[in-house]
C-alpha positions, 0 to 999 in steps of 0.5 A: 694470627690473621691478615686483616681485622675482619679475620678476627672479627669472624673466627673463633679460637680466641686467636691473638685475643684480649679476652674479658669480661671474664677469661676462662669458665664460669660454672653453668654460666651463672654468678651471685654477688649480694644475693642476685643471680646473674645468668651468663650465656652457656657457650661451651660445655653448659658453662660460660667461657671467656665471658660468653664469647659467641659469634651466633646470633651476633658477636658477643664477648670482648674479643670480638669487641673493636677497642678505641685507642686512647694513646700510641707511641714507638712503643706502647698503646693503650687500648679502651673498651666500654662494657655496658651493664648487662652485657652478657649477662654481666652487672655493672658499666665497665670501663677497660684499659689495655697497655701493651708495650715493647720493652728495650729487653725484648718483652711484651709487657701487658697491664689491665686495669678496668673499673666498675659502677656496680659490683661485678666480677672482672678476670682479663688475659692474653690469648695469644698462641705461642710457637717458638720453632719459627713455623706455625706449621710444626707442633709444639709438642718438642717445646720444653716448659717449666712452671713455677707451681706445685698445685693445680685445679683438676677439672671434669669431663666439661672442662670445669674445675672441681673446687679441688687443688691438687698436687703435681707431684707424681702425675703429667701435670708435674712441669717443676723441671723442664718437660717436653710438652709431648712427653705425657699428653696423650696419656688418657689413662690420666683421667685429667688429661682425658678430661683436657684432650691434652693440657687445658689446665689451671696452674696455682702458681708459687709466685704469689702475685709476684710479677717480679717472679719467672712463674713459666718458662717455655723454650724450643729446642730447634730455634733456642728461643726462650720465652719467660712469662711474669705476673701478679696473678695467682694462676696461669692457664695452659692450653696446648691448642687441642680444638685447633682444627686445620679449618681455619687459615691465619696469616700466608692463608696457612692453616691453623692446625691442632697442638701447632701453639700454645696459650699461657693465659695469666688469670684468676683461677676457672670459676673463681666467682663460684669457689671463692669461699673455698680454701686457697682460691682468689676473689674475682669480685670488684666494687665500685671505687676500686680499680683491677689491676693485672700484669703479664710480661713475655719476655723473649731471649735466645739460648746459645 
């Protein structure tokens, strides 16, 4: 994280960001709804990433929105923002709310809701970077990760999902039992790790949108800190900070270096708006009269 609001407004990397209108990538920055094609910003290898977030020529994307505080208490804050029709090319005037709650059982509970006056696509997520080693300068390669997922969505060399839903069994993508993140991360003979420059992929969760079941567990053998993740979403993007390059300083003036943090982004699958017709892919469409709802819990404990 950063020490000041202005640092969040002027830095990339989505550090701690609330991401929307559509988290992750949309192929070629194009969506079609009811026969109407909408062009979105191409801000990442020819695709629209995280709602087209850019700093130049002007800040664009929910990452750079300063949300209004609708309500605040000792353990909860409700934030709201309005995204006008046509912002970053997306249709519909959208009112989005995010509720962060700190619970008595050591969890951060995040709820996202949104409404629209025109058919659109919405996919919000949390882009916090975690390092359970107790020091943000230490790589997270020693962290052990377990994912409740037998399948993932492969990507091409531009980080775009291919449309395939592939089994993890027998591959470096298999985290069905605890495995060190660094064990196979540099096995670039496996083309998916080469394409992602490490792990930067979406896993298809076995939890089937049941937010009472653990979908991912991360733990540090160094501190014993454990993070359990719950969600009502069908997927989770695991990103191992492969593009953090040390050029940005975070809290206490310390540089944010490569693979010193990991993101666990609960979500619809990348490019769902263009692939929802494929078997096994969800829908990200929201229509007037409907309410978008997403839920994520990050629950912490310590292994004695």
